[in-house]
C-alpha positions in Angstrom: -38.0 -10.9 -49.6 -34.5 -12.0 -50.6 -32.8 -15.2 -51.4 -29.5 -16.6 -50.0 -26.7 -18.3 -51.8 -28.6 -21.6 -51.7 -31.8 -20.3 -53.2 -33.7 -20.1 -49.8 -36.1 -17.2 -49.3 -35.4 -14.9 -46.3 -37.9 -12.4 -44.9 -37.2 -8.7 -45.2 -37.0 -7.1 -41.8 -37.0 -3.5 -42.9 -40.1 -1.5 -43.7 -41.1 -1.1 -47.3 -39.7 2.0 -48.8 -36.8 2.1 -46.4 -33.2 1.4 -47.1 -31.7 -1.7 -45.6 -28.3 -1.1 -44.0 -25.5 -3.2 -45.4 -22.7 -4.5 -43.1 -20.4 -1.7 -44.4 -22.9 1.0 -43.6 -23.8 -0.4 -40.2 -20.1 -0.5 -39.4 -19.7 3.2 -40.3 -22.8 4.1 -38.2 -21.5 2.5 -35.0 -18.6 4.8 -34.1 -21.0 7.6 -32.8 -22.5 5.6 -29.9 -19.2 3.9 -29.3 -17.5 7.3 -29.0 -20.2 8.3 -26.5 -19.6 5.1 -24.5 -15.8 5.8 -24.3 -16.3 9.4 -23.3 -18.8 8.5 -20.6 -16.5 5.8 -19.2 -13.5 8.2 -19.2 -15.6 10.8 -17.2 -16.7 8.1 -14.7 -13.1 6.8 -14.3 -11.8 10.3 -13.9 -13.6 10.7 -10.6 -11.7 7.7 -9.3 -8.4 9.2 -10.6 -9.1 12.4 -8.6 -9.7 10.3 -5.5 -6.0 9.2 -5.4 -4.7 12.8 -5.4 -4.8 13.7 -1.6 -3.0 10.5 -0.4 0.0 11.3 -2.7 -0.3 15.1 -2.4 1.3 15.7 -5.8 1.0 14.7 -9.4 2.3 11.2 -9.0 -1.0 9.8 -7.9 -2.9 11.4 -10.8 -0.2 10.3 -13.2 -0.3 6.7 -12.1 -4.1 6.4 -12.0 -4.7 8.5 -15.1 -2.0 6.8 -17.1 -3.5 3.4 -16.1 -7.0 4.6 -17.2 -5.8 5.8 -20.6 -3.8 2.7 -21.3 -6.7 0.5 -20.2 -9.0 2.4 -22.5 -6.7 1.9 -25.4 -6.4 -1.8 -24.8 -10.2 -2.2 -24.5 -10.8 -0.1 -27.6 -8.3 -2.0 -29.7 -9.7 -5.3 -28.4 -13.2 -4.3 -29.4 -12.1 -3.2 -32.8 -10.0 -6.3 -33.5 -12.5 -8.6 -31.7 -9.9 -10.1 -29.4 -10.8 -12.9 -27.1 -10.9 -12.4 -23.3 -7.5 -14.1 -23.0 -6.0 -11.9 -25.7 -7.2 -8.8 -23.9 -5.8 -10.1 -20.6 -2.5 -10.8 -22.2 -2.4 -7.3 -23.7 -3.2 -5.8 -20.3 -0.4 -7.7 -18.7 2.1 -6.6 -21.4 1.0 -3.0 -21.0 1.2 -3.2 -17.2 4.8 -4.4 -17.3 5.9 -2.0 -20.2 4.5 1.2 -18.7 4.6 0.3 -15.0 8.1 1.7 -14.6 7.5 5.2 -16.0 4.1 5.7 -14.3 4.5 3.9 -11.0 8.2 3.1 -10.4 10.2 5.7 -12.2 13.2 5.5 -9.8 13.8 1.9 -11.0 13.9 2.7 -14.7 16.7 4.0 -17.0 16.1 7.6 -17.6 12.6 7.4 -16.1 11.3 5.4 -19.1 13.1 2.1 -19.9 12.1 -0.7 -17.5 14.9 -2.7 -15.8 14.9 -6.2 -14.2 14.4 -4.4 -10.9 11.3 -2.8 -12.4 9.8 -6.1 -13.5 10.7 -7.7 -10.2 9.1 -5.0 -8.1 6.0 -4.8 -10.2 5.4 -8.5 -9.7 5.9 -8.2 -5.9 4.0 -4.9 -5.5 1.0 -6.3 -7.3 -0.2 -7.6 -3.9 2.2 -5.9 -1.5 1.5 -2.3 -2.6 -2.1 -2.5 -1.2 -0.8 -3.0 2.3 2.0 -0.4 1.9 -0.3 2.3 0.8 -2.3 1.9 4.0 0.6 1.7 6.4 2.8 4.5 5.1 2.4 8.1 6.2 0.9 10.7 4.0 2.1 11.8 1.4 2.7 8.4 -0.1 4.7 10.0 -2.9 7.7 9.9 -0.7 7.9 6.1 -1.1 8.7 3.8 -4.0 5.9 1.3 -4.5 2.5 2.6 -3.4 1.8 4.2 -6.8 1.3 0.7 -8.2 -2.1 0.7 -6.5 -3.7 3.6 -8.5 -1.8 2.4 -11.7 -3.0 -1.2 -11.5 -6.5 -0.1 -10.4 -6.9 2.4 -13.2 -5.6 -0.1 -15.8 -7.8 -3.0 -14.9 -11.0 -1.0 -14.2 -10.6 0.9 -17.5 -10.2 -2.4 -19.5 -13.3 -3.8 -17.9 -15.4 -0.7 -18.0 -14.7 0.3 -21.6 -14.7 -3.3 -22.8 -18.1 -4.0 -21.3 -19.5 -0.7 -22.6 -18.3 -1.4 -26.2 -18.8 -5.2 -26.4 -21.1 -6.4 -23.6 -24.7 -7.2 -24.4 -25.6 -5.8 -21.0 -23.9 -2.4 -21.2 -24.9 -1.2 -17.8 -22.5 -3.7 -16.2 -19.7 -1.3 -17.3 -20.7 1.0 -14.4 -19.5 -1.6 -11.8 -15.7 -1.4 -12.6 -16.0 2.4 -13.0 -17.5 2.6 -9.5 -14.9 0.2 -8.2 -12.1 2.6 -9.1 -13.8 5.4 -7.2 -14.4 3.1 -4.1 -10.7 2.0 -4.1 -9.6 5.6 -4.3 -11.7 6.5 -1.3 -10.9 3.5 0.9 -7.1 3.7 0.2 -7.1 7.4 0.5 -7.3 9.9 3.3 -10.0 11.6 5.3 -9.1 14.9 3.6 -10.9 15.0 0.3 -11.7 18.5 -0.8 -13.5 17.5 -4.0 -15.4 14.5 -2.6 -18.9 16.0 -3.1 -18.1 17.1 -6.6 -16.7 13.7 -7.5 -19.9 12.0 -6.2 -22.1 14.4 -8.1 -20.2 14.0 -11.3 -20.2 10.2 -11.1 -23.9 9.9 -10.3 -25.0 12.4 -13.0 -22.8 10.9 -15.7 -23.8 7.3 -14.7 -27.5 8.1 -14.8 -27.3 10.1 -18.0 -25.3 7.4 -19.8 -27.5 4.6 -18.5 -30.6 6.4 -19.6 -29.2 7.2 -23.0 -28.0 3.6 -23.5 -31.3 2.1 -22.5 -33.2 4.5 -24.8 -30.9 3.7 -27.7 -31.3 0.0 -27.3 -35.1 0.3 -27.2 -35.0 2.5 -30.3 -33.0 -0.1 -32.1 -35.2 -2.9 -31.0 -38.4 -1.2 -32.1 -37.1 0.6 -35.2 -39.0 -1.7 -37.6 -42.3 -1.0 -35.8 -42.1 2.8 -36.0 -44.2 4.6 -38.6 -42.8 8.0 -38.1 -39.1 8.2 -37.3 -39.1 12.0 -37.4 -41.8 12.2 -34.7 -40.0 9.6 -32.6 -36.7 11.3 -32.8 -38.2 14.7 -31.8 -39.9 13.2 -28.8 -36.7 11.4 -27.8 -34.7 14.7 -28.0 -37.2 16.4 -25.8 -36.9 13.6 -23.2 -33.1 13.8 -23.3 -33.1 17.6 -22.8 -35.5 17.3 -19.9 -33.5 14.5 -18.3 -30.3 16.5 -18.7 -31.8 19.5 -17.0 -33.0 17.5 -14.1 -29.7 15.7 -13.7 -27.7 18.9 -13.8 -29.9 20.5 -11.1 -29.7 17.4 -8.9 -25.9 17.1 -9.3 -25.3 20.8 -8.6 -27.5 20.6 -5.5 -25.9 17.5 -4.1 -22.4 18.9 -4.7 -23.3 22.2 -3.0 -25.2 20.7 0.0 -22.9 17.6 0.4 -19.8 19.7 0.8 -21.2 21.5 3.8 -23.1 18.6 5.4 -20.3 16.0 5.4 -17.1 16.6 7.3 -13.7 14.8 7.1 -14.5 12.9 10.4 -17.5 11.3 8.7 -15.4 9.9 5.9 -14.3 6.2 6.4 -10.9 5.1 5.1 -9.2 1.7 5.6 -6.1 3.3 7.2 -8.3 4.1 10.2 -8.5 0.4 11.0 -4.9 -0.6 10.0 -2.4 -1.1 12.8 1.1 -0.3 11.5 3.4 -3.3 11.5 5.9 -1.9 14.0 6.4 -3.7 17.3 7.9 -1.3 19.8 8.6 -4.1 22.2 11.5 -5.0 20.0 13.3 -1.8 21.0 14.5 -0.8 24.5 13.3 2.4 26.0 15.6 5.3 25.1 15.5 6.5 28.7 17.5 3.4 29.8 20.5 4.8 27.8 20.6 8.2 29.6 23.2 7.4 32.2 25.4 5.8 29.6 25.3 9.0 27.5 25.7 11.4 30.4 28.5 9.5 32.3 30.2 7.0 30.1 30.1 9.2 26.9 30.5 12.5 28.7 33.4 13.7 26.7 32.5 12.1 23.4 30.8 14.0 20.6 27.6 12.2 19.7 26.3 14.7 17.1 27.4 17.8 15.3 24.3 19.8 14.5 24.2 22.8 12.1 21.3 25.2 12.2 20.1 24.5 15.8 18.4 27.7 17.0 19.7 29.2 20.2 17.9 27.8 23.3 16.4 24.9 21.3 16.4 21.3 22.4 17.6 18.4 20.2 14.9 15.7 21.0 15.5 12.0 20.8 12.2 10.5 22.0 9.1 11.3 24.1 7.8 8.5 26.4 4.3 8.4 27.8 3.9 4.8 29.1 5.0 3.6 32.5 4.5 0.0 33.7 6.3 0.2 37.1 9.6 -0.9 35.5 10.4 1.5 32.7 9.1 4.7 31.0 8.7 3.8 27.3 6.8 4.8 24.1 3.4 3.3 24.9 2.4 0.8 22.2 -1.2 1.5 22.9 -0.9 5.2 22.2 1.9 5.1 19.6 0.8 5.8 16.1 4.1 5.2 14.3 3.6 5.3 10.5 6.1 4.8 7.8 7.2 8.0 6.3 9.5 9.1 3.5 11.7 12.1 3.0 8.6 14.3 3.2 6.3 14.2 6.1 2.9 15.7 5.9 1.3 17.6 3.0 2.5 21.1 4.2 5.7 22.1 5.9 5.2 23.2 9.6 5.2 27.0 10.2 8.6 28.3 11.2 10.4 25.1 10.3 14.2 25.0 10.0 16.5 22.5 8.4 19.1 20.9 10.7 22.2 19.2 9.3 23.2 16.4 11.5 26.5 14.4 11.4 26.4 11.4 13.7 29.5 10.8 15.9 29.6 8.1 18.6 25.8 7.7 18.8 24.2 4.5 17.8 20.5 3.4 18.0 17.2 3.2 16.2 15.8 6.4 17.7 16.5 9.3 15.4 17.4 12.6 17.2 15.8 15.8 15.8 12.2 15.0 16.5 9.3 17.4 17.2 7.0 18.9 14.6 8.9 17.3 11.7 8.3 18.2 8.1 10.9 15.8 6.5 14.0 13.7 6.9 16.6 12.9 4.3 19.6 10.5 4.8 22.9 10.5 3.1 25.6 7.9 2.5 25.7 4.2 1.6 22.9 3.3 4.1 20.6 6.1 3.1 18.1 3.7 1.3 17.9 1.2 4.2 17.5 4.0 6.8 14.8 5.7 4.7 13.0 2.4 4.1 12.7 1.7 7.8 11.8 5.3 8.9 8.7 5.7 11.1 7.3 8.8 12.7 4.8 9.4 15.5 3.2 12.7 15.0 1.6 12.8 18.4 4.9 12.6 20.3 7.2 14.0 17.6 9.4 10.9 17.7 11.4 9.5 14.8 12.6 5.9 14.5 14.4 3.9 11.9 14.6 0.1 12.1 17.9 0.1 10.4 19.5 2.2 13.2 22.0 5.1 13.0 25.7 4.5 13.1 28.7 6.7 13.5 29.8 8.8 10.5 26.3 9.0 8.9 24.7 12.3 8.0 21.1 13.4 7.6 19.0 16.5 7.5 15.7 17.0 9.3 13.2 19.8 8.8 11.6 20.6 12.2 9.7 23.6 13.7 11.2 24.8 17.0 9.0 24.3 20.0 7.4 27.5 21.3 8.6 29.1 24.6 5.7 30.8 26.2 6.1 32.9 29.3 4.4 32.0 32.6 2.2 35.0 32.3 0.9 33.6 29.0 0.5 30.1 30.5 -1.4 31.5 33.5 -4.2 32.4 31.0 -4.0 29.0 29.4 -5.3 25.7 30.7 -3.9 22.1 30.6 -5.4 19.8 27.9 -7.5 17.0 29.3 -7.4 13.7 27.6 -4.0 14.1 25.9 -2.1 11.0 26.8 -2.6 8.7 29.8 -3.3 10.9 32.8 -4.1 7.9 35.0 -1.3 5.5 35.8 -0.3 3.3 38.8 2.5 5.1 40.7 4.6 3.8 43.5 3.1 4.2 47.0 6.0 6.4 48.1 5.2 8.9 45.3 1.4 8.7 45.8 1.8 9.4 49.5 3.8 12.6 49.2 2.4 14.1 46.0 0.1 16.4 48.0 3.2 17.7 50.0 5.3 18.3 46.9 2.5 19.7 44.7 1.4 22.7 46.7 -1.7 24.6 45.5 -1.1 27.6 43.3 -3.0 30.5 41.8 -3.1 28.7 38.5 -2.2 25.4 36.9 1.2 26.7 35.7 1.9 28.1 39.2 1.2 24.7 40.8 3.5 22.9 38.3 6.3 25.5 38.8 6.1 25.0 42.5 6.4 21.2 42.0 9.4 21.7 39.7 11.1 24.0 42.2 10.5 21.6 45.0 12.6 18.9 43.3 15.4 21.3 42.5 15.5 22.6 46.1 15.2 19.4 48.0 17.1 17.0 45.7 20.8 16.4 45.0 22.4 15.3 41.8 24.6 12.2 41.4 25.3 9.6 38.8 27.6 7.5 41.0 26.3 4.0 41.2 27.5 3.6 44.8 25.3 6.5 45.9 22.6 6.7 43.2 21.8 3.6 41.3 20.5 3.8 37.7 17.0 3.0 36.7 13.5 4.4 37.3 11.5 1.3 38.4 9.2 1.6 41.3 11.8 0.3 43.8 14.3 2.9 42.7 11.8 5.7 43.0 10.7 4.5 46.4 14.4 4.6 47.5 14.6 8.2 46.2 11.9 9.4 48.6 12.5 7.1 51.5 16.1 7.9 52.2 17.5 10.7 54.3 18.2 12.7 51.2 16.9 12.7 47.6 19.8 11.7 45.4 19.5 10.9 41.7 19.9 12.2 38.2 17.6 13.3 35.4 16.2 9.8 34.9 14.8 9.6 38.4 13.7 13.3 38.9 11.9 13.6 35.5 10.1 10.3 36.0 9.0 11.2 39.5 7.6 14.6 38.5 5.8 13.1 35.5 4.1 10.5 37.8 3.2 13.2 40.3 1.6 15.3 37.6 -0.4 12.4 36.5 -1.3 11.8 40.1 -2.8 15.3 40.1 -4.9 14.3 37.0 -2.9 16.0 34.3 -1.3 14.3 31.3 2.5 14.3 31.3 5.3 12.6 29.4 9.1 12.2 29.7 11.4 13.4 27.0 15.1 12.4 26.4 17.2 14.8 24.4 20.3 17.1 24.2 20.9 20.8 24.6 24.2 22.6 25.2 24.7 25.1 28.0 25.9 27.7 25.4 25.8 27.9 21.6 26.5 30.4 18.9 23.7 30.9 16.4 24.6 29.8 12.9 27.7 27.8 14.0 27.8 24.0 14.2 27.1 22.6 17.7 29.0 19.6 19.0 26.7 17.7 21.3 28.5 15.4 23.8 27.1 13.0 26.3 27.4 15.7 28.9 24.6 17.6 27.0 22.1 14.8 27.5 19.1 15.7 29.6 15.7 14.4 30.5 12.7 16.7 31.1 8.9 16.6 31.6 6.3 17.9 29.2 2.7 18.9 30.0 0.2 19.9 27.2 -1.6 23.2 27.3 -4.5 24.2 25.1 -2.8 27.1 23.3 0.9 26.7 23.9 1.1 23.0 23.3 3.6 20.8 25.2 5.5 22.9 27.7 8.9 21.7 29.1 9.7 21.4 32.9 13.2 20.7 34.3 12.9 19.2 37.8 16.5 17.9 38.0 18.8 19.9 40.4 21.9 21.5 39.1 24.6 19.0 38.4 27.0 20.8 40.7 24.6 20.3 43.6 26.1 17.0 44.8 25.6 15.4 48.2 28.5 15.2 50.7 29.4 11.5 50.6 32.6 11.7 52.6 32.6 9.3 55.6 34.9 10.2 58.6 37.7 7.7 59.2 37.5 5.7 62.5 40.2 6.1 65.1 43.0 3.6 64.7 43.1 0.9 67.3 46.5 -0.7 67.9 46.6 -4.4 66.9 48.8 -7.1 68.5 51.8 -8.0 66.4 51.0 -11.7 65.7 52.5 -13.5 62.8 49.9 -14.6 60.4 49.7 -18.3 59.5 51.6 -19.3 56.3 49.6 -19.2 53.1 48.9 -22.8 51.8 50.4 -23.5 48.3 47.8 -23.2 45.5 46.9 -26.3 43.6 47.8 -26.2 39.9 44.8 -25.4 37.8 44.2 -27.5 34.7 44.1 -25.4 31.6 40.7 -25.2 29.9 40.0 -27.5 27.1 40.5 -26.1 23.7 37.3 -25.2 22.0 36.9 -24.7 18.4 35.0 -21.5 17.5 32.5 -22.6 14.9 31.0 -19.1 14.6 33.2 -18.1 11.7 32.5 -21.4 10.0 28.8 -21.0 10.5 28.9 -17.4 9.2 30.8 -18.6 6.2 28.3 -21.4 5.7 25.4 -19.0 6.0 27.0 -16.6 3.6 27.5 -19.4 1.2 23.8 -20.2 1.4 22.8 -16.7 0.4 20.9 -16.7 -2.9 22.4 -14.2 -5.4 20.2 -11.3 -6.4 20.2 -12.4 -10.1 18.9 -15.8 -9.1 16.1 -14.3 -6.9 15.0 -12.0 -9.7 15.0 -14.9 -12.2 12.9 -17.0 -9.7 10.4 -14.1 -9.3 10.1 -13.7 -13.1 9.8 -17.4 -13.7 7.2 -17.8 -10.9 5.2 -14.9 -12.3 5.5 -16.3 -15.8 4.3 -19.7 -14.7 1.3 -18.1 -12.8 0.3 -16.2 -15.9 0.7 -19.2 -18.2 -1.4 -21.5 -16.0 -4.8 -20.4 -17.5 -3.5 -21.2 -21.1 -2.1 -24.5 -20.0 -5.5 -25.4 -18.4 -7.2 -24.6 -21.7 -4.9 -26.9 -23.7 -5.4 -29.7 -21.1 -9.2 -29.4 -21.2 -9.2 -29.6 -25.0 -6.9 -32.7 -25.0 -9.2 -34.3 -22.4 -12.3 -33.5 -24.5 -10.6 -35.0 -27.6 -9.8 -38.2 -25.8 -13.3 -38.5 -24.4 -14.9 -38.1 -27.9 -12.6 -40.8 -29.4 -13.1 -43.2 -26.5 -16.7 -43.0 -25.1 -20.0 -44.2 -26.6 -20.8 -46.4 -29.6 -18.5 -46.5 -32.6 -20.9 -44.3 -34.6 -20.8 -41.7 -31.7 -17.0 -41.7 -31.8 -17.0 -41.0 -35.5 -19.5 -38.1 -34.9 -17.3 -36.9 -32.2 -14.5 -36.6 -34.7 -16.6 -34.1 -36.7 -17.3 -32.1 -33.5 -13.6 -31.9 -33.0 -13.3 -30.3 -36.5 -16.1 -27.9 -35.8 -14.4 -26.8 -32.6 -11.0 -26.4 -34.3 -12.6 -24.1 -36.9 -14.3 -22.1 -34.1 -10.9 -21.6 -32.4 -9.6 -20.4 -35.7 -12.4 -17.9 -35.9 -14.8 -19.7 -38.3 -18.2 -20.3 -36.8 -21.0 -22.4 -38.3 -24.7 -22.5 -37.3 -25.5 -25.6 -35.2 -28.5 -26.4 -37.4 -26.3 -27.2 -40.5 -25.5 -30.8 -41.4 -22.0 -32.1 -41.6 -21.8 -31.8 -45.4 -23.3 -28.2 -45.3 -20.7 -27.3 -42.6 -18.0 -28.9 -44.7 -18.9 -26.8 -47.8 -18.7 -23.6 -45.6 -15.3 -24.8 -44.3 -14.1 -25.4 -47.9 -14.6 -21.7 -48.7 -12.2 -20.8 -45.9 -9.9 -23.8 -46.1 -10.0 -24.9 -49.8 -6.9 -27.1 -49.7 -7.7 -29.5 -46.9 -10.8 -31.4 -48.3 -13.4 -31.2 -45.5 -16.3 -32.3 -47.8 -14.8 -35.7 -48.5 -14.3 -36.3 -44.8 -17.9 -35.3 -44.0 -19.2 -37.7 -46.7 -17.2 -40.6 -45.4 -18.5 -39.9 -41.8 -22.1 -39.8 -43.0 -21.6 -43.1 -44.8 -20.3 -44.8 -41.6 -22.9 -43.2 -39.3 -26.0 -43.6 -41.4 -25.0 -46.7 -43.3 -26.1 -50.2 -42.5 -24.5 -51.9 -39.5 -22.3 -50.5 -36.8 -18.9 -49.2 -37.8 -15.9 -51.2 -36.7 -13.1 -50.0 -34.4 -10.8 -49.9 -37.5 -13.3 -47.5 -39.2 -13.2 -45.3 -36.1 -9.4 -45.2 -36.1 -9.2 -44.4 -39.8 -11.8 -41.6 -39.5 -9.9 -40.1 -36.5 -6.7 -40.2 -38.5 -8.4 -38.2 -41.2 -9.8 -35.8 -38.5 -6.3 -35.2 -37.2 -5.0 -34.6 -40.8 -7.9 -32.2 -41.5 -7.3 -30.3 -38.2 -3.6 -29.9 -38.9 -4.3 -28.8 -42.5 -6.7 -26.1 -41.2 -4.1 -24.8 -38.7 -1.3 -24.7 -41.3 -3.4 -22.7 -43.7 -3.6 -19.6 -41.4 -1.0 -17.2 -40.1 1.2 -18.5 -37.2 0.0 -15.9 -34.8 -3.6 -16.9 -35.5 -2.6 -20.5 -35.2 -1.1 -19.9 -31.7 -4.2 -18.0 -30.6 -6.3 -20.9 -31.6 -4.3 -23.3 -29.4 -5.1 -21.3 -26.3 -8.5 -19.9 -27.3 -11.4 -20.9 -25.0 -14.0 -20.2 -27.6 -14.8 -23.9 -28.4 -15.0 -24.7 -24.7 -17.7 -22.0 -24.2 -19.9 -23.0 -27.2 -23.2 -24.4 -26.1 -23.7 -27.2 -28.7 -25.9 -30.2 -28.2 -24.2 -33.4 -29.3 -25.2 -34.7 -32.8 -27.5 -37.7 -32.8 -26.5 -40.7 -34.8 -29.9 -42.4 -34.9 
């Protein structure tokens, strides 16, 4: 038995003959289990860090997630050591997020890769919610973009703060597993189907979680029952045996699951969110590139559209592949197009045999980026490089590149692309056409459907049949780009006119479209491709591609060879004879024509003031400067972050007003002492609820000796327990003393502690029953 400072006897909870741990000793004994908690949480969180690796395909994903985990662990550990409140930990987490977000997630926006700039802070605020969408819509690897790395950084930081904080400070320690599992789930859902170490990650997480949970539960039971044990040595020995046995079982189970899981689960069985996300690119906003063919080939015939260095001999410089026909135009079918945002690097590995082409844009303009195919990367140069790269999309199925910013003359870029293979017909004869690649069934004009069987003669093989169809067009057709003889377009009416006339007259646009539709009529997939290739080129020398080098061809997919090109357009020098014989001259009577009536004067058009320049000036004048936008973003973010603290201050003010206003006058005076107790709690001084006012006042006097709380408590007891009901003047006087006491308590502590007390929610969370006055 022992006595306290007031002479009261306290029971001794330890066994006789054992040493009672003093607070100092207990504090020194705690670091061992706490260290185990931290290590276990780091191992669990590390499995989530590894999950972000494949989607970034380099160290940036690991650095962002791992850096966030380490920083979050540090914040949670310091918060547990210094016993910070939840709001103090949240404020420290926010400060760390802003301070280290630049080097770990947005290094391109910092000074020297370390010091944050206003752009860094601005983008961190915006990307807090925007990066989650960006990581799903961009193409892998995400490291080619600025912004998606905020997802692993923010996830690792927040999950580490919660997991380590709950493990070190929570009464229910097992809740720490929830945020650790959340980081792993986020890494999986925002990742890719390719995850080489998925089975190992799952095994490590499960084994570590079970081992830590079992150890934590056993430790808690051991502490709760320590005073009932008669032989600690026997208990410790049995506990060690159980731990060793459990570790062996978990190791065997984890190894078996990692070994068996890696072989039983394939990448197609892995679900990721990007499977269900439709890229935010509406192809209906962009005209079909095929509609520009005649403009290139005729109107820009002598103009240099591109100068390409590194183009292999015999290669084709592709602009776009089109696989959708609606009876009006051949276009990139929105239903089959899987355009994804890409960066300077496309795909995890570079295509085999890839070559780098240096392209200088001449008179070409448009959103379709020439140089497509099996692309490994694109890099723009010049003042618009950032905007072109930010709007870059790539369709891996068709090998088509698009930038929403649009190319302009004088710009330069490089593209890494693998040349398309050129198999021989002998090789293709042993190959077969792919079924199910693209849309093989499509409505075709009646004129084409009726003569497909005549054009597509049976062959010894599939390639033989397609070659005969290709040759048929070249033999029967004539080439012309003259609008009086061959109108532009490839809608069903134009194709019907192509086959219903006395002679087939057209250009690449009509012949390639007709053959593609006939191939589909036969049941094979086919697409139309617009691009450029010169008649002659010198290997290693720059090639100037003019409008005359524009061509349209057909591609059909084979199992081994891939997409094979077919050229159904007749030679351009095979033109129809369009000369019409002059009719015989018939003599006409010489009759004087009637005089031409005088023309009436035409009133000049009314002057119109062109308000376009004024409107543009007005719109330009309404543009918000970047500095103002950044300041608005920062101010908005600051207001959002400060709103919880403002709510706490308002709740305390409302509570104070209610205590002074509601109830009997004695209750209002008692409410004044409740206000003092709450103020002390916010300053970090807690008193048991069972103590009387004067007992609490004496405890307060030890911490705040200069403010006189005992005298205030004695006056309150005199008013509350004295005869008669206190008057309103007594209430006002006591509340004046309450305010004076509160301010004195606040002034006696450090300003930082004083500020923390103002926004501390501790007194709002205390479950204290109101004091009774009778």
